[in-house]
Backbone atoms as SQL, in Angstrom:
CREATE TABLE atoms (id INTEGER PRIMARY KEY, chain TEXT, resi INTEGER, resn TEXT, atom TEXT, x REAL, y REAL, z REAL);
INSERT INTO atoms VALUES
  (1, 'A', 1, 'MET', 'N', 3.936, 141.526, 33.906),
  (2, 'A', 1, 'MET', 'CA', 2.879, 140.649, 33.451),
  (3, 'A', 1, 'MET', 'C', 3.146, 139.218, 33.900),
  (4, 'A', 2, 'GLN', 'N', 4.401, 138.821, 33.921),
  (5, 'A', 2, 'GLN', 'CA', 4.717, 137.458, 34.321),
  (6, 'A', 2, 'GLN', 'C', 4.439, 137.234, 35.791),
  (7, 'A', 3, 'MET', 'N', 4.754, 138.198, 36.625),
  (8, 'A', 3, 'MET', 'CA', 4.625, 138.009, 38.067),
  (9, 'A', 3, 'MET', 'C', 3.182, 138.022, 38.540),
  (10, 'A', 4, 'VAL', 'N', 2.289, 138.643, 37.788),
  (11, 'A', 4, 'VAL', 'CA', 0.896, 138.720, 38.217),
  (12, 'A', 4, 'VAL', 'C', 0.285, 137.332, 38.355),
  (13, 'A', 5, 'GLY', 'N', 0.718, 136.388, 37.549),
  (14, 'A', 5, 'GLY', 'CA', 0.176, 135.040, 37.606),
  (15, 'A', 5, 'GLY', 'C', 0.730, 134.181, 38.728),
  (16, 'A', 6, 'TRP', 'N', 1.794, 134.641, 39.383),
  (17, 'A', 6, 'TRP', 'CA', 2.410, 133.858, 40.452),
  (18, 'A', 6, 'TRP', 'C', 1.594, 133.938, 41.726),
  (19, 'A', 7, 'LYS', 'N', 1.562, 132.841, 42.444),
  (20, 'A', 7, 'LYS', 'CA', 0.880, 132.815, 43.737),
  (21, 'A', 7, 'LYS', 'C', 1.642, 133.717, 44.711),
  (22, 'A', 8, 'ASN', 'N', 0.929, 134.494, 45.485),
  (23, 'A', 8, 'ASN', 'CA', 1.494, 135.415, 46.474),
  (24, 'A', 8, 'ASN', 'C', 2.375, 136.500, 45.861),
  (25, 'A', 9, 'ALA', 'N', 2.159, 136.832, 44.593),
  (26, 'A', 9, 'ALA', 'CA', 2.964, 137.871, 43.949),
  (27, 'A', 9, 'ALA', 'C', 2.469, 139.264, 44.302),
  (28, 'A', 10, 'ALA', 'N', 1.319, 139.375, 44.959),
  (29, 'A', 10, 'ALA', 'CA', 0.766, 140.686, 45.292),
  (30, 'A', 10, 'ALA', 'C', 1.717, 141.506, 46.144),
  (31, 'A', 11, 'SER', 'N', 2.545, 140.847, 46.951),
  (32, 'A', 11, 'SER', 'CA', 3.488, 141.585, 47.778),
  (33, 'A', 11, 'SER', 'C', 4.595, 142.214, 46.938),
  (34, 'A', 12, 'VAL', 'N', 4.814, 141.720, 45.739),
  (35, 'A', 12, 'VAL', 'CA', 5.842, 142.256, 44.854),
  (36, 'A', 12, 'VAL', 'C', 5.240, 143.226, 43.849),
  (37, 'A', 13, 'VAL', 'N', 4.090, 142.879, 43.302),
  (38, 'A', 13, 'VAL', 'CA', 3.435, 143.679, 42.273),
  (39, 'A', 13, 'VAL', 'C', 2.458, 144.621, 42.970),
  (40, 'A', 14, 'VAL', 'N', 2.899, 145.832, 43.284),
  (41, 'A', 14, 'VAL', 'CA', 2.078, 146.740, 44.086),
  (42, 'A', 14, 'VAL', 'C', 1.658, 147.998, 43.348),
  (43, 'A', 15, 'GLY', 'N', 1.950, 148.097, 42.075),
  (44, 'A', 15, 'GLY', 'CA', 1.514, 149.266, 41.317),
  (45, 'A', 15, 'GLY', 'C', 2.332, 150.494, 41.639),
  (46, 'A', 16, 'ASP', 'N', 1.655, 151.621, 41.805),
  (47, 'A', 16, 'ASP', 'CA', 2.348, 152.893, 42.005),
  (48, 'A', 16, 'ASP', 'C', 2.694, 153.183, 43.459),
  (49, 'A', 17, 'GLY', 'N', 2.387, 152.270, 44.358),
  (50, 'A', 17, 'GLY', 'CA', 2.711, 152.454, 45.757),
  (51, 'A', 17, 'GLY', 'C', 1.633, 153.184, 46.535),
  (52, 'A', 18, 'LYS', 'N', 0.705, 153.843, 45.853),
  (53, 'A', 18, 'LYS', 'CA', -0.371, 154.571, 46.514),
  (54, 'A', 18, 'LYS', 'C', -1.535, 153.652, 46.836),
  (55, 'A', 19, 'SER', 'N', -1.648, 152.598, 46.078),
  (56, 'A', 19, 'SER', 'CA', -2.754, 151.673, 46.235),
  (57, 'A', 19, 'SER', 'C', -2.230, 150.344, 46.774),
  (58, 'A', 20, 'LYS', 'N', -3.010, 149.692, 47.587),
  (59, 'A', 20, 'LYS', 'CA', -2.612, 148.381, 48.112),
  (60, 'A', 20, 'LYS', 'C', -2.989, 147.253, 47.155),
  (61, 'A', 21, 'ALA', 'N', -3.819, 147.552, 46.148),
  (62, 'A', 21, 'ALA', 'CA', -4.246, 146.526, 45.195),
  (63, 'A', 21, 'ALA', 'C', -3.112, 146.230, 44.215),
  (64, 'A', 22, 'PRO', 'N', -2.960, 144.965, 43.835),
  (65, 'A', 22, 'PRO', 'CA', -1.907, 144.629, 42.863),
  (66, 'A', 22, 'PRO', 'C', -2.208, 145.253, 41.505),
  (67, 'A', 23, 'LEU', 'N', -1.154, 145.610, 40.805),
  (68, 'A', 23, 'LEU', 'CA', -1.290, 146.169, 39.471),
  (69, 'A', 23, 'LEU', 'C', -1.412, 145.005, 38.493),
  (70, 'A', 24, 'GLU', 'N', -2.563, 144.870, 37.875),
  (71, 'A', 24, 'GLU', 'CA', -2.787, 143.764, 36.950),
  (72, 'A', 24, 'GLU', 'C', -2.922, 144.295, 35.534),
  (73, 'A', 25, 'TYR', 'N', -2.459, 143.498, 34.602),
  (74, 'A', 25, 'TYR', 'CA', -2.491, 143.875, 33.195),
  (75, 'A', 25, 'TYR', 'C', -3.415, 142.943, 32.430),
  (76, 'A', 26, 'THR', 'N', -4.103, 143.518, 31.450),
  (77, 'A', 26, 'THR', 'CA', -4.967, 142.697, 30.604),
  (78, 'A', 26, 'THR', 'C', -4.265, 142.314, 29.309),
  (79, 'A', 27, 'GLY', 'N', -3.111, 142.866, 29.059),
  (80, 'A', 27, 'GLY', 'CA', -2.347, 142.547, 27.855),
  (81, 'A', 27, 'GLY', 'C', -1.136, 143.453, 27.743),
  (82, 'A', 28, 'MET', 'N', -0.423, 143.329, 26.647),
  (83, 'A', 28, 'MET', 'CA', 0.808, 144.072, 26.462),
  (84, 'A', 28, 'MET', 'C', 0.559, 145.581, 26.351),
  (85, 'A', 29, 'VAL', 'N', -0.472, 145.983, 25.625),
  (86, 'A', 29, 'VAL', 'CA', -0.770, 147.410, 25.472),
  (87, 'A', 29, 'VAL', 'C', -1.175, 148.004, 26.816),
  (88, 'A', 30, 'ASP', 'N', -1.983, 147.271, 27.573),
  (89, 'A', 30, 'ASP', 'CA', -2.392, 147.727, 28.901),
  (90, 'A', 30, 'ASP', 'C', -1.174, 147.865, 29.823),
  (91, 'A', 31, 'ALA', 'N', -0.255, 146.922, 29.761),
  (92, 'A', 31, 'ALA', 'CA', 0.969, 146.981, 30.574),
  (93, 'A', 31, 'ALA', 'C', 1.798, 148.203, 30.194),
  (94, 'A', 32, 'PHE', 'N', 1.900, 148.477, 28.903),
  (95, 'A', 32, 'PHE', 'CA', 2.635, 149.649, 28.415),
  (96, 'A', 32, 'PHE', 'C', 2.003, 150.932, 28.962),
  (97, 'A', 33, 'ARG', 'N', 0.691, 151.052, 28.833),
  (98, 'A', 33, 'ARG', 'CA', -0.011, 152.252, 29.296),
  (99, 'A', 33, 'ARG', 'C', 0.136, 152.452, 30.802),
  (100, 'A', 34, 'LYS', 'N', -0.043, 151.387, 31.566),
  (101, 'A', 34, 'LYS', 'CA', 0.032, 151.505, 33.022),
  (102, 'A', 34, 'LYS', 'C', 1.460, 151.798, 33.486),
  (103, 'A', 35, 'THR', 'N', 2.449, 151.240, 32.812),
  (104, 'A', 35, 'THR', 'CA', 3.838, 151.518, 33.156),
  (105, 'A', 35, 'THR', 'C', 4.148, 152.987, 32.946),
  (106, 'A', 36, 'VAL', 'N', 3.728, 153.519, 31.799),
  (107, 'A', 36, 'VAL', 'CA', 3.971, 154.935, 31.514),
  (108, 'A', 36, 'VAL', 'C', 3.203, 155.812, 32.493),
  (109, 'A', 37, 'ARG', 'N', 1.954, 155.455, 32.784),
  (110, 'A', 37, 'ARG', 'CA', 1.130, 156.257, 33.691),
  (111, 'A', 37, 'ARG', 'C', 1.683, 156.260, 35.114),
  (112, 'A', 38, 'HIS', 'N', 2.070, 155.097, 35.615),
  (113, 'A', 38, 'HIS', 'CA', 2.479, 154.979, 37.022),
  (114, 'A', 38, 'HIS', 'C', 3.956, 155.251, 37.259),
  (115, 'A', 39, 'GLU', 'N', 4.811, 154.949, 36.283),
  (116, 'A', 39, 'GLU', 'CA', 6.250, 155.077, 36.506),
  (117, 'A', 39, 'GLU', 'C', 6.928, 156.074, 35.581),
  (118, 'A', 40, 'GLY', 'N', 6.206, 156.555, 34.583),
  (119, 'A', 40, 'GLY', 'CA', 6.773, 157.495, 33.636),
  (120, 'A', 40, 'GLY', 'C', 7.399, 156.793, 32.439),
  (121, 'A', 41, 'PHE', 'N', 7.592, 157.566, 31.364),
  (122, 'A', 41, 'PHE', 'CA', 8.101, 157.005, 30.114),
  (123, 'A', 41, 'PHE', 'C', 9.521, 156.459, 30.287),
  (124, 'A', 42, 'GLY', 'N', 10.298, 157.047, 31.174),
  (125, 'A', 42, 'GLY', 'CA', 11.676, 156.605, 31.397),
  (126, 'A', 42, 'GLY', 'C', 11.782, 155.189, 31.918),
  (127, 'A', 43, 'ALA', 'N', 10.715, 154.689, 32.546),
  (128, 'A', 43, 'ALA', 'CA', 10.735, 153.322, 33.076),
  (129, 'A', 43, 'ALA', 'C', 10.872, 152.287, 31.964),
  (130, 'A', 44, 'LEU', 'N', 10.415, 152.623, 30.771),
  (131, 'A', 44, 'LEU', 'CA', 10.514, 151.680, 29.646),
  (132, 'A', 44, 'LEU', 'C', 11.972, 151.448, 29.252),
  (133, 'A', 45, 'TYR', 'N', 12.813, 152.453, 29.447),
  (134, 'A', 45, 'TYR', 'CA', 14.218, 152.321, 29.070),
  (135, 'A', 45, 'TYR', 'C', 15.024, 151.522, 30.072),
  (136, 'A', 46, 'LYS', 'N', 14.509, 151.323, 31.255),
  (137, 'A', 46, 'LYS', 'CA', 15.187, 150.490, 32.247),
  (138, 'A', 46, 'LYS', 'C', 15.071, 149.018, 31.894),
  (139, 'A', 47, 'VAL', 'N', 14.022, 148.667, 31.207),
  (140, 'A', 47, 'VAL', 'CA', 13.739, 147.274, 30.898),
  (141, 'A', 47, 'VAL', 'C', 14.643, 146.754, 29.790),
  (142, 'A', 48, 'VAL', 'N', 14.946, 147.578, 28.815),
  (143, 'A', 48, 'VAL', 'CA', 15.701, 147.125, 27.639),
  (144, 'A', 48, 'VAL', 'C', 17.052, 146.519, 28.014),
  (145, 'A', 49, 'PRO', 'N', 17.894, 147.183, 28.806),
  (146, 'A', 49, 'PRO', 'CA', 19.180, 146.555, 29.152),
  (147, 'A', 49, 'PRO', 'C', 19.009, 145.262, 29.942),
  (148, 'A', 50, 'SER', 'N', 18.032, 145.240, 30.830),
  (149, 'A', 50, 'SER', 'CA', 17.831, 144.051, 31.644),
  (150, 'A', 50, 'SER', 'C', 17.401, 142.856, 30.793),
  (151, 'A', 51, 'ILE', 'N', 16.505, 143.068, 29.858),
  (152, 'A', 51, 'ILE', 'CA', 16.049, 141.982, 28.982),
  (153, 'A', 51, 'ILE', 'C', 17.181, 141.543, 28.052),
  (154, 'A', 52, 'ALA', 'N', 17.948, 142.500, 27.544),
  (155, 'A', 52, 'ALA', 'CA', 19.079, 142.154, 26.674),
  (156, 'A', 52, 'ALA', 'C', 20.087, 141.283, 27.417),
  (157, 'A', 53, 'ILE', 'N', 20.396, 141.641, 28.655),
  (158, 'A', 53, 'ILE', 'CA', 21.325, 140.842, 29.458),
  (159, 'A', 53, 'ILE', 'C', 20.766, 139.443, 29.703),
  (160, 'A', 54, 'ALA', 'N', 19.467, 139.359, 29.981),
  (161, 'A', 54, 'ALA', 'CA', 18.843, 138.056, 30.232),
  (162, 'A', 54, 'ALA', 'C', 18.917, 137.158, 28.995),
  (163, 'A', 55, 'PHE', 'N', 18.626, 137.706, 27.803),
  (164, 'A', 55, 'PHE', 'CA', 18.673, 136.904, 26.587),
  (165, 'A', 55, 'PHE', 'C', 20.096, 136.442, 26.266),
  (166, 'A', 56, 'VAL', 'N', 21.059, 137.347, 26.397),
  (167, 'A', 56, 'VAL', 'CA', 22.458, 136.987, 26.109),
  (168, 'A', 56, 'VAL', 'C', 22.936, 135.923, 27.095),
  (169, 'A', 57, 'THR', 'N', 22.624, 136.108, 28.375),
  (170, 'A', 57, 'THR', 'CA', 23.020, 135.127, 29.387),
  (171, 'A', 57, 'THR', 'C', 22.409, 133.771, 29.097),
  (172, 'A', 58, 'TYR', 'N', 21.149, 133.748, 28.748),
  (173, 'A', 58, 'TYR', 'CA', 20.468, 132.493, 28.411),
  (174, 'A', 58, 'TYR', 'C', 21.160, 131.785, 27.265),
  (175, 'A', 59, 'GLU', 'N', 21.460, 132.520, 26.204),
  (176, 'A', 59, 'GLU', 'CA', 22.096, 131.911, 25.028),
  (177, 'A', 59, 'GLU', 'C', 23.506, 131.411, 25.348),
  (178, 'A', 60, 'VAL', 'N', 24.269, 132.168, 26.117),
  (179, 'A', 60, 'VAL', 'CA', 25.638, 131.757, 26.464),
  (180, 'A', 60, 'VAL', 'C', 25.610, 130.508, 27.339),
  (181, 'A', 61, 'VAL', 'N', 24.758, 130.488, 28.346),
  (182, 'A', 61, 'VAL', 'CA', 24.657, 129.328, 29.228),
  (183, 'A', 61, 'VAL', 'C', 24.191, 128.107, 28.447),
  (184, 'A', 62, 'LYS', 'N', 23.244, 128.300, 27.552),
  (185, 'A', 62, 'LYS', 'CA', 22.762, 127.203, 26.709),
  (186, 'A', 62, 'LYS', 'C', 23.902, 126.621, 25.877),
  (187, 'A', 63, 'ASP', 'N', 24.729, 127.502, 25.296),
  (188, 'A', 63, 'ASP', 'CA', 25.873, 127.038, 24.498),
  (189, 'A', 63, 'ASP', 'C', 26.918, 126.338, 25.366),
  (190, 'A', 64, 'VAL', 'N', 27.204, 126.880, 26.539),
  (191, 'A', 64, 'VAL', 'CA', 28.199, 126.293, 27.445),
  (192, 'A', 64, 'VAL', 'C', 27.763, 124.904, 27.885),
  (193, 'A', 65, 'LEU', 'N', 26.479, 124.760, 28.177),
  (194, 'A', 65, 'LEU', 'CA', 25.964, 123.459, 28.628),
  (195, 'A', 65, 'LEU', 'C', 25.682, 122.496, 27.459),
  (196, 'A', 66, 'GLY', 'N', 25.759, 122.996, 26.245),
  (197, 'A', 66, 'GLY', 'CA', 25.512, 122.142, 25.079),
  (198, 'A', 66, 'GLY', 'C', 24.067, 121.741, 24.921),
  (199, 'A', 67, 'VAL', 'N', 23.168, 122.603, 25.378),
  (200, 'A', 67, 'VAL', 'CA', 21.731, 122.325, 25.271),
  (201, 'A', 67, 'VAL', 'C', 21.234, 122.795, 23.914),
  (202, 'A', 68, 'GLU', 'N', 20.539, 121.915, 23.223),
  (203, 'A', 68, 'GLU', 'CA', 19.964, 122.276, 21.928),
  (204, 'A', 68, 'GLU', 'C', 18.457, 122.260, 22.059),
  (205, 'A', 69, 'MET', 'N', 17.845, 123.383, 21.804),
  (206, 'A', 69, 'MET', 'CA', 16.396, 123.476, 21.877),
  (207, 'A', 69, 'MET', 'C', 15.817, 123.099, 20.514),
  (208, 'A', 70, 'ARG', 'N', 14.934, 122.112, 20.520),
  (209, 'A', 70, 'ARG', 'CA', 14.287, 121.704, 19.283),
  (210, 'A', 70, 'ARG', 'C', 12.784, 121.722, 19.471),
  (211, 'A', 71, 'ILE', 'N', 12.095, 122.135, 18.451),
  (212, 'A', 71, 'ILE', 'CA', 10.647, 122.075, 18.470),
  (213, 'A', 71, 'ILE', 'C', 10.237, 120.697, 17.969),
  (214, 'A', 72, 'SER', 'N', 9.474, 120.001, 18.789),
  (215, 'A', 72, 'SER', 'CA', 9.090, 118.633, 18.417),
  (216, 'A', 72, 'SER', 'C', 8.090, 118.663, 17.279),
  (217, 'A', 73, 'ASP', 'N', 8.130, 117.618, 16.487),
  (218, 'A', 73, 'ASP', 'CA', 7.241, 117.523, 15.315),
  (219, 'A', 73, 'ASP', 'C', 5.838, 117.202, 15.694);
């Protein structure tokens, strides 16, 4: 869903490989349905470790650099 909004992302977001049109999502439920339809239910389990690693890395780097995220008033 994030890459669909990027300029020239069509070369990366290609759907199931059978179609040349980019795979676009209208929301989270649509992305879930299309992922299962085009890549199978097992594709959902590939995402979990990758997202977990990304969040942990972000938090560790933030702590190492001493960055404090604050929501402005």
